N, C-alpha and C positions, 0 to 999 in steps of 0.2 A: 455840677455843685449848685449854679444858680435853682435847678429846678428841686432839689434838695431845701434847699433854706426857704423856698417859697411853700411846700409841702411842710417844713417845722412851722412857719408863722401860724398857718391855717389850720394847723392844730391846735393852736393857742389860742387862738383868739375864738370870741365868744358872742361881740354883737354883732346885729344884721348885716351891718353895713360893712363890717370891716370882714364879714364873709364874702358878702358880695363884689367886694373891692379884691382880694384873695382870688377869686374864680377868674374874675374878667381877666386877673393876670395871667393867672395859668392857661387859661384859653388862648390869650393872644402870644404867650412864648409859644407855645405847644403848634399854634399855625405858623407862627415863625416857623419851627424847627421842619416841619412837616414840609415848608416851602422852601427851606435849606435843602432836604433832603430830595425832593422832585427836583429842583436845579443841577444838583449835584450828581444826580443818577442819569440826569438827559446827556451831562457834559463828560463821564467818567467810559460810557461808552465809546473806542477811537472808531474812526472811520477806517474801516479794512475793507476787502474784497469782499466781493458773495460770498466767498467759498468760507470765512468765518465767520462770515455773519448767519450762515446758513445753520456752520453747526451749532451757537449760541442760540437759535432759534429752536432748535431741535430739541435743546437742552431746556428752554423755558418749558416746551408742550409737557416734556416728562416732567418735569419738577413740579408741574402746577398741577396738570391734568393729570396725572400717574398713568398716562398712556402713552406707548410706544408708539411710532407713525408706523404705518403698515406696508409701504414703501421707501427702502433706503435704497438709494444712490450713493455705493461705495466706491469712490475714486482709488481709497487707497488698495483695490482688485490688481492692482497695476504692480502693488507689492513692494519691498524696499529695492528692491532690484532694476525694478523700472525706472526708479528714480536715482540713478546714482551719478554723482554729481550734483546733485539738487539740495541746495541750501535752504530750503525751504520746504520742508516734507512736509509738515503741519499742514500746510496751506492743501497742499493736495489730499491729505487725509482726510482735510473738513468737505472734500469738495460735495456740493448740492445734494444735502442730507434731507431737505424738506419734498416732499409729496403732497400730491393731491386730499389723502387721508390726515396727515400731519396740519395740512393746511387747516382743513373742518375744524378739529380739535382745538387748534391754536387761535381759531378765528371767536370760537365759544368762549376759551377762557378770559381772552381780550377784552370780552364785551363787559365782564363783572370789572372790569378796572379803568373803565373809561374817564370815569368819574376823578381819576390819581393824576393823570395826563395823556393828552392826546399826541405828544411828540414821543413820549415812552411808549404807544400803542403803535405810531407807525413803525417804530424801532425795531418794535419786536414779534410784530404780526406778519408772518411770511404769507399770508394770505395777500395783504396789503400791496404784496408785490403785483399780484395779477388783476385786482382788480383797479389797483390804482393806474391810471394812463398817464398822469403825470410822475417821471421815475425821476424828476430834479431830487427829490425828497427821499431818494431811495438807495443811496450808495450802496454797489456793488449786487445790485439786484437786479441792473435793466436786462441782465442776459437772460434771465428767468420769463421775465415779464415779454419781453421783443418774441420768444419761440413759442409761446402760446397764443398771441396775439395772430401770429405769421400763420401758423398751423391751422389754426381753425376763424381765421378770416371771413369766410364768407360760410351762408346759413348750410350748404352741404357738410360741412368740415362741421361747424358745431353739430349737426345731426350725428354725423359719425361718432363726434365724441362723447356725445349724451350717449348713445346706445351703448356705448365698453365701458361707461363709466364704472360701472359695476364690476367687468372684469377688472378694471385697475387696482379698484379697493381688495380684492381678494389678495392681490399678492403682498409675500410676504418676501423682505432678505434682498428685495430686488437688486439688481447691478447694473445700472443704465451703460449702454453701449458703448463701447469706446468709437472714437471721431467725435465726441462733444467735444468743443471748445469752449471750455470755459473762459470767460471775460473780466478781466477786470472793471472799476466802477468806471474808469475812460472807454471802455469799449475796447480796450487792445486785449487779444490774447495774450493769455499766461504763457509763457514758451516754457515754463519748467511743466508744467501737467499737460497741457496738448500735443509737447515732443513727442510721445509716445502715442497718443489716442487720434492723430491724422498725420500719415506720410509726408516726410519731408520734401519740400518743391525744389530740391538740389536735384533733379532728375529723377530719375532710380536710385540714388545712392554709388556703389560701386558696382552694381547690376545694370548687364545689358536687357534686353527685353526678347523674346521668342521671336518675336516680328522683326526685329532687329537683325538676329542669327540667320532666321532664314532666307533663304537667296531667293523662293519663289510666293513671298508670304501674299495671301489675298486680297484684293482691294476691298475697302474698308465700304461697305454700303452707307447710303447716307439720309436716307428718307427718316423721316420721324415724326413720330405720331404726337399731337398733344391734344387732342379731343377726350372730353371728359366723358365723355359718351359712347360705347362702340356695340355696335351692332353685331352680335356674334355669330359666324355660319361655322356649320358642318363639314368638314374634308373631305368630299369623295373620289377617292384613289382605288388604285387596285390592291392596293394592301390593307383597304381599310383601317381596320382598329390597331394594327401592326404597322403604321406608318414612319418611317426613316427618312423625311426630307432629304438628306443626303446623300443615303443609300438608296429610296426607289425613283430616282428620275431618270425615268425612263426614255426620253427624250434625251437626254444626254448619252446614256450608254446606248441608246440606237446609231449613234454617232460615231460610235471607237472604230476607230480601224482595224483592230486586234482584241480578244480576248484572252491569249494566250497567258498573260503573266497575271488574269487575275482582274484585269482592267475594270473588270464589269462591276465588281464587289470592293472597289476602291470608293472614296467620296466623291461626288459630283453634285454638288448643292446648285441649287435654281437659281438662277441670275436676281428674282425678287424671293425671301423667304415667304414661307407662309404666316399667312393670318387666321387659319381655320383652326377650328378647333378638334383634334382627333376623336372619333367616335371610340365608344367602350364596346367591347364586344357582347356579341347576345348573348343575355341570363350572368354579364359579370356578378360577381360580387366582392364584399371587402376581402383581400388577401386572409390566409390562414397564419396567426404570430406565430415567428419564429421562437423556440427551435422545432415545431412540428413538421414544419415545412421541407427538411431537410431530412435525406435518411442516414444512416451510418454503416451502410454497408461496407466504407475502404480500411483495407487492411492496416495495420500499425505500422506508423516507422518512425524513429526519432529525429525530430526536425527542432531549431527552434532558437539557437545559440550563436551559433557563427554562422548558418544560413538562415536568412532570416525572409526576404523579399525576391517574390518570385516570378519569373513570368511562363506562364504555360500558354503554348501554340497551339493551335487549334484542338480547345480545352475539350470539344463534346460537352457534355451538360456540368460540368468542372466540381466531377465529384471530387479529383486528386488536391483544387483549390481547398474544397468545403472539408475533407478531412485534415486536409495542413492548418488550418485554423484554429482549430483546436490544441495544435503542438506551437506555437506562437508563432505561426509562419504565416504571412500574407501572400496571395499570389493572384497577381493580375493576369485574369483569364481572359484570351482573345480568342474571336474564330470568328469568319463571315456568316455575312446573315442568309440565312438559309430559310426559302418561305416555307419548305417541306418539314424539318426538325425543329426548327427554332431552338435551337440548343442553349444559344447565349441565354433569351428567352426563360427558357427553362431556369436554367443556373438563378438569372436573376429572383425568380418567383422562391427560389427555394433560399434565398439569401445569402447566393454566392456572388464575390464580387464577378463582372465580368462584362467585356466590352466589344459592340461588333466591329473586329477589322481585320486586315488581309495582309498577309508580306507577298505584295504586289513589284509594282514600280516604282513606290516610293518608301522613306524612314519611316519607320514607324514613330508616334508624337510621344517619345520618351528621349530623355537626356542619355547620354554617352554613360558606360560603367554606373549603370542603374542597378540592376541584378545582380542578386547572390548565384542565384542557381536559373537558367532555363529548363521548362520539361518540354518536350515533346512524345505525345504516345499517339500512335494510330494516327496522326493529323496530317498524315496523304503532302506533308509540304517539300514539292522536289529539291531537297537541297543541294544534290548533285549538279544541276544541268547550270549552263553559262559559267562554268568558271567559279561556281559554289556563291555567286553572289547575294543569295539570301544568308548560307554561313555570315558573310563577311558583314554582313547587316546584326545575326547575333553576335559578333565580334565583337562590334560596336556598342552594343547595348549590355555586354557582361562586364562586369568588374574585373579587373584582373585577377587571377586566382578562383575565377569564378567556374560554376561547373554546367556541360550542359549534358544533359541525361536524355538519353533517345532510346524508344522503346516502337517498334514498326518492326514491318515483315522483314525487311533486310537483314535485320539483329538477327532472327531466328528460323528464317528460312533459306536454306542456303544454294537455292537452286534456280534456275531459269535468270528473269530480268532483275530480281530480289538480288543474287548473289553478284550481279554486275555492279547493281545500286552500291552495296555494301561496299564492294571495291574501291570505287569510286568516291565514298565517303571516306573510307579511311586513308586513300590520296590526298584528297582535297584537305581534311583534319592537320596531315602532316604537314603537307604545305603551309598552313596558319599556323606551325608550330602550337597547333591543341595536344595538349598531350592524352594519350587514350590510354585511361587509366583498368580499365575493366571490361569484360561482358557476362554475364548470368547465365546460366544455364537455364533452360524452357524450364517455367514456373510448370507444373501436374494440373495445377484447377483451370490459373487463366491463360493455358497456351504459350506465355510471352515468356523475352528473355531483357532483359536491359544493357545499355550500352552506354559510356562515360567519360565525358571527356574535359580535358580542363584546360582554360586559357591559360598562356604563361604570363608570369608576373614580373617580367626584364625584358629588356628586346635584345637578348644576345643571340637568342636563337633567329631574330629576323635578319640580324648581323650577317650571321652566320651559313644562310642559306644558297645553296647554288646557285638558282634559279629565283630572282624575285617576283616569285607568281604566287598568290596575288600581290601589286607592289606596298609599298608602303604610301599614305598619304601626302602628300604639299603640307607643310605648316600651316600654311594655310587656311587649308581646309577646317572649318571648324564642326571636332564632331558632337556638338552640343543641339546644331543647327537640325529641328527634325518635324517644321511645320510644311508641309508641301513639298521637302526636298525629295527628290531623284536619288536614288540607289546609286553606290558607286562600287568598283571592283576594286579599292585599296584600304589598307588597313591602319589607325590610327596607331602610334609608338604608343608604349605603356611610358607615364610619365616617369620621371627619375629623380625630379626634383619633391624632397622630403616635404616640402610644403605646398604640393600642387595635390589635388584632388585625385585620389585612384593610383598613388604611389603606395599606399597603405591600407591595408583592409579596418574598414571600421570595428570599434570599439562592439563586443557582442552583445546581445540582447539581452535584460532591457537599459543597460547603461548607456548604448548609444542615442538612444531616444531621447534623452534630457543634456545630453553632453553638446557642447558644441563641437561642430567640425574638428577636427586637427589643423584642416585646412582654412580656415576662415581665418584670416588676417583681422587685428586691432587696426592699422591703417585703410581698412578698407569702409566706407561710410554703406550704411545699410539704411532699409527703405523707412526708418523713422528716424534715422539722421543721423543716431550714434553706432559708435564703434559697430565692427557686424556681430561680434561674439556677446558684446551688451544687448543687441539689440534684438538676438536670438530670445535669452536667456530673460528679458522686460517681456518679448510677446508670449512666451510659454507662459511666465508665470501670471500675468494678465487674464489670459483665456482660461486657464484654469475657477480663477476669482469669477471669471462673467459664467461659465460654465457652472459649476456648483451653487454658485449663489442666486444667480438668475434663471438659467437656460432649464437645470433640473429640477427647479423648486416651483417655479411662478409662471410656466409658460402653457402648463394645460394637458403638458404630454405625459404619455404613458410610455416612458423609455423602456419599459421588458419588451415593447411589441414593437422598438426602432429597431431593425437591421440592418438595411442599406442606405448610406446617407451621404451624401457628397457636400463636398464644400465649393463654392462656385468661383472663388478667390481666394487662396489659401494662402497665399505667401511665405511662412516658415513652418506652417502646418500647426501651428499654435492650438487650433482648434480641435484636433484630430486629436492630438497628443492632451488635451484636456479630456478625452471618451476613450480614455486610453485601458481602464479599466470597467468601461460596460461591454457587453458581449453585442459589439457590433463594427461595421467596418465604415471607413470613409473615404468616400473617392476625392482625394484633393486635386482639383483643376486649378491650372496656373494660366491665366490668359496670357495670349501671344503678346499683346500691348501692357504689359505685367511686369515686374522685378522679375528676371529669369532665376528663380528659387525653389524651381522643385529639385536641381540637385542635392540641395540643402533637406529637402523632404523626406529623399530616397537616402540620403547617408545617414539620417536617424533610425532608418527602419519602418519607414511610411512610401506609402506610395500613390501616385496620381498621374495626369496624363496633362499634356498642352492642349489648348483651346481655343477658339475662336468665338466668341459669342454673338456673334453675326450672323453664327451658323448655326445651324441644329447640330447636336450631340448625338455620337454614334451610339445610342443605346435604344432600345425596346420603348415605347408609349408604355404608360405606369410602372416602371423602372424603381423607384426610390422610394422609402418613405420617411425622408427626411430631406431637404434642402434649406442651404446655408447660404444667404446672402450678403456679403456685407461689400458694400457700398459697389456692388456690380452693376446695377441699373441705371444709377447716375453716369458712368462714365460709359457704358453704350450707348446711352441715347442719346450722345452729345457726336456718336459717330455710323450707327446704324437704326433699323428699324427697332422702337423700343417697345412697338407690339407683338412685333416677331417673336421677343425675346418672355413677353408675357407668355404666348400661347406656348412656347418653348418648355418653361416651366409646367405651365399643365400638362404637357405632353408626358411628361418625364417625370412626373410625380403621381404617385396611386390615390386612387379616391379616399378621402381618410389620413393622407400624407399631409405633414403640417411645412410650410415655408416661415423661414424665420429672415428679415429683413432689416438690415442695416444701412439706413443712408440717412441722406439730408431731409429736410422734413416737406419741402417740394416733391420731390421724390415720391415720399411716401403716402401723401397725400393722393397723389396722382394713381402710386398702385393702388391703394385703395378702394376708390374708386372704380376699377377695374376690376378689381377681386369681388368686387360685392356684384358689379353686374354679372359676373357669372356663378353668384351664390354661394361663393367661397364665405366660409364664418370668419368673424375676424375674431379671436382667440384672443389678443392683445394686444394694446396700442400704448405707445406714450411718449414724451418728446422732451426734449431741454436744449436750450438753447437753440441752436439749428440742427440740431442732427433728430431723429429719433427712431423706434424700434416699431416693427409690425409681425406680429405672429396671425397664422391666417392656415386653415384648414381646408381641403379639398374637398366640394362637395360631389355627388351623382349626377351631378343637373348635364346636359348637353341642349346647345339648341335644336332646334327645328329647321331652320333653313340650313340650304346646301349651299355648301360651293366646289366646283368640280375643279380639278387640277390637271390642266391638259397636258402635263408635263409628268404627271405620275398615275397615267393611265398606262397599263400596257399594249 
């Protein structure tokens, strides 16, 4: 009203002095209004946490510049299910959506408004959060500022940062790795958002660890290297480019008193793990992409509904597993390391899952009741000897109601030793209450036949046996303890409590993949601190978001060429679940010192294995196209040789293969230095707060200096 009045006066006055007075008054009042607007604009912005502020800043960049940030950090990738019971979901959704490109765009826009208000600029310019060393005027932003200062605090780190700046700017729709802990302005971690992003500190929730379950767990090696420079050497061993440290320890093998039970094929890890690099084979070339590397000559069989997870013992070149993969069946193929035929290596080169293992004197590194089917075709395993000790181990691995499919000469040759073995097998399986289902006639082409047995689903037969041979295991015997545990000649009872794992058959595939297993109770605490069923669902939703919006879009990975994948710390198997529609397989590794979630992984129709990352993995060099390491390096370096794990990753990964690491920024910086010294290419690197992500690609480079490993010389 005042402005209208003065405008009307200005229009009616004709004298020069009156006009000047009116103009002066209008200008004065205008300045007053501008001042009031500036003051109120600085007051109306409430002091929020860093994540609401981040969303406001992102909106300003889009509104004023018309440009969307190229790197978006989407905490809502946890999904609504991951935030159950969260009364402040909006804060989680706004988590850290600023990025390097957005900061540059916003800085340019804010420079045109400096005349208006310095305070307004400080509150709306996210670049100021990084450039300004004084965080006192930056409510909610100190988490971002501190993380960048810490990660790039020295000249070497700054150089690495600049080298990869363009790689970061190319990213689109990024999802920052979980594990990042958003902080409030007072520096305290927000419990709502970090609850899933970081594992709970209440031990391991309701889960024990494989190390605690297994009686003969190996002692952790404690040496740790923190040197930022490393002079790499090439391993000189008898196995050469096929060196597997825990299977090629000839010094330990020579000391064995007997090899009757294939003790020489079992793991004998060196006291000090190797820190030299395995050489490449002469004339090695980058592997042929899948599926051209696999033949398709296996005859057709219908699988993939009730029977989903299979163990193939003595797998040969794993053609059976390769065939079943296209029928929604995943096969854990095992065979001993064979220097002459290298069948497991050939299987892996064809893109078929396989590990080097032998049924000898120890339990296989899998939980009980894990496999729907066990298959043995010409596997030459002496099932019938020593009271069927090896069959008893299969009984542990088979879920109640599971099948044992056996195709060997005793099945289709009724003479001599084969006839005696067949008779012994029939007696042994009967004493174990396995039901003999059928035996096929000999096929005219392959000249083989198949015998099928089934494990009981109840304890009725066990209790009615005239002789308790083999005996039932005592209640104190843990069937899930599987790391360096000796074989036993006893069988575990079938669970009768309907709330226990093994009392029911899992859901059919693919329903079992995403549905929490029936035996997970809400009274149990998961690894993220929630009830286990909620933990399970939240983990699955989150990894789907991360894989879809980040890993598959902005890592520079051609996923069509990726076939063999390993998740080095799998937890619930959420990472593998997120890749279910991709033509690849994931080896889910559950470290022995992590919560024992491997039974859950098998229950949902995936597969995996227990392992101690202080030792080498039972696979040939250059086996995997992609390795995923979620906070494994920082955990390993606390108890064993950090460099040895770096070397092991180099051994397992193929040249041209990718390694995705999610860890704390200190570990990320140390790893980047190591991989650069090995001439690996850094494809992606970014950080937020105290967490970071690094994606690197292995090169063909090998050192020239040689290191002879005396224990690996035959």
